[in-house]
C-alpha positions in Angstrom: 0.2 -0.1 -0.1 2.8 2.1 0.9 4.5 1.9 -2.5 1.2 2.8 -4.5 0.8 5.9 -2.3 4.6 6.8 -3.1 4.1 5.9 -6.7 1.1 8.4 -6.7 2.7 10.8 -5.0 5.8 10.9 -7.3 3.2 11.1 -10.5 1.5 14.2 -8.9 5.3 15.9 -8.4 5.7 15.0 -12.4 2.5 16.4 -13.4 2.8 19.5 -11.3 6.5 20.2 -12.6 5.6 19.4 -16.3 2.3 21.8 -15.8 4.9 24.8 -14.3 7.4 24.4 -17.0 4.5 24.4 -19.8 3.2 27.6 -18.4 6.4 29.2 -18.1 7.3 28.7 -21.7 3.7 29.7 -22.6 4.2 33.3 -20.6 7.5 34.0 -22.0 6.1 33.1 -25.7 3.1 35.0 -25.2 3.2 38.8 -27.1 6.6 38.1 -28.7 7.2 39.8 -32.1 9.0 37.5 -34.2 9.3 36.3 -37.8 6.9 33.4 -38.7 8.3 31.5 -41.8 4.2 30.3 -42.7 4.0 34.0 -43.6 6.6 33.7 -46.6 5.8 37.3 -48.3 2.2 37.2 -48.1 0.7 40.6 -49.0 -2.3 42.3 -47.6 -3.7 45.3 -49.3 -6.8 47.8 -48.9 -9.2 44.9 -49.9 -8.2 42.5 -47.5 -7.8 45.4 -44.8 -10.9 47.4 -45.6 -8.5 50.6 -45.2 -5.4 51.7 -46.7 -1.8 50.7 -45.8 0.1 53.1 -43.8 2.5 55.4 -45.8 5.7 53.4 -44.3 4.3 50.6 -41.8 0.7 49.5 -40.9 0.1 47.4 -37.5 -2.7 45.0 -38.4 -4.8 43.6 -35.1 -6.8 40.8 -34.9 -9.5 41.1 -32.2 -12.4 39.3 -30.7 -15.7 41.0 -28.7 -14.7 39.7 -25.4 -10.9 39.3 -25.5 -9.3 41.6 -22.8 -5.8 41.5 -23.9 -7.2 43.2 -27.1 -8.1 46.2 -25.4 -4.6 46.4 -24.1 -3.0 45.8 -27.5 -5.5 48.2 -29.1 -4.0 51.1 -26.7 -0.5 50.0 -27.3 -0.6 49.8 -31.3 -2.5 53.3 -31.2 -0.1 54.8 -29.2 3.1 53.3 -31.6 1.3 54.4 -34.7 0.7 58.0 -33.0 4.4 58.2 -32.4 6.0 57.0 -35.7 5.1 59.0 -38.8 3.5 56.9 -41.7 2.4 53.8 -39.5 -1.2 53.1 -39.4 -3.1 50.9 -37.0 -6.0 48.7 -38.2 -8.2 46.7 -36.0 -10.0 43.3 -37.7 -12.9 41.3 -35.9 -11.9 38.2 -36.1 -15.4 36.9 -35.9 -16.2 39.1 -39.0 -13.6 38.2 -41.3 -13.2 34.2 -40.6 -11.8 33.7 -44.4 -8.8 35.9 -43.6 -8.6 34.1 -40.5 -8.3 31.0 -41.6 -6.0 32.1 -45.0 -3.5 33.8 -42.3 -3.7 30.9 -40.0 -4.8 33.2 -37.0 -5.2 30.8 -34.1 -5.4 33.4 -31.2 -6.5 36.9 -30.2 -5.0 39.1 -30.1 -2.8 38.6 -33.0 -0.6 41.4 -34.6 1.0 41.3 -37.9 3.4 44.1 -38.8 3.3 44.6 -42.8 5.6 47.0 -44.6 5.0 49.7 -47.2 4.2 47.1 -49.6 1.8 45.2 -47.3 3.9 42.2 -46.9 3.8 40.4 -43.7 7.2 41.0 -42.1 6.3 40.0 -38.2 3.6 38.4 -36.2 2.9 38.3 -32.4 0.5 36.3 -30.8 -0.7 37.6 -27.4 -0.4 41.1 -25.9 2.8 42.7 -27.4 5.1 45.1 -25.4 5.3 48.7 -26.8 9.2 47.9 -27.2 8.8 44.9 -29.1 6.0 46.5 -31.5 8.7 49.7 -32.1 11.7 47.1 -32.8 9.4 45.3 -35.1 8.7 48.5 -37.1 12.2 49.0 -37.7 12.3 46.1 -40.3 9.3 47.3 -41.7 10.1 50.5 -42.1 
């Protein structure tokens, strides 16, 4: 009986350690702006966005109605677009644009795409990005 109790305790400890490690990893990855291979040269224009592109770059945010981090992301992107001349922020409701969400493989809201002046996707962030990361990502786009 003692062996079964020790085995059960060991299994619980292993599960807790694995879940904690997974949580820490997810938290570190959330909101990081990075190059994504699957975007490979895809371009978005006014027809897909419903608005024109920025002169130098465009920050495209995919949001949903009940997404709390989407509101904070909106504030960050609006502030960055106001700070950097020629940069526009476009917000897209993911629920209204499911065909575009599927085409771009948007799996979570908020997702932010950084487009260059030609509408080519140069960076992607899933989750709430930090302002410094967005500004750094714009460096590649402009």
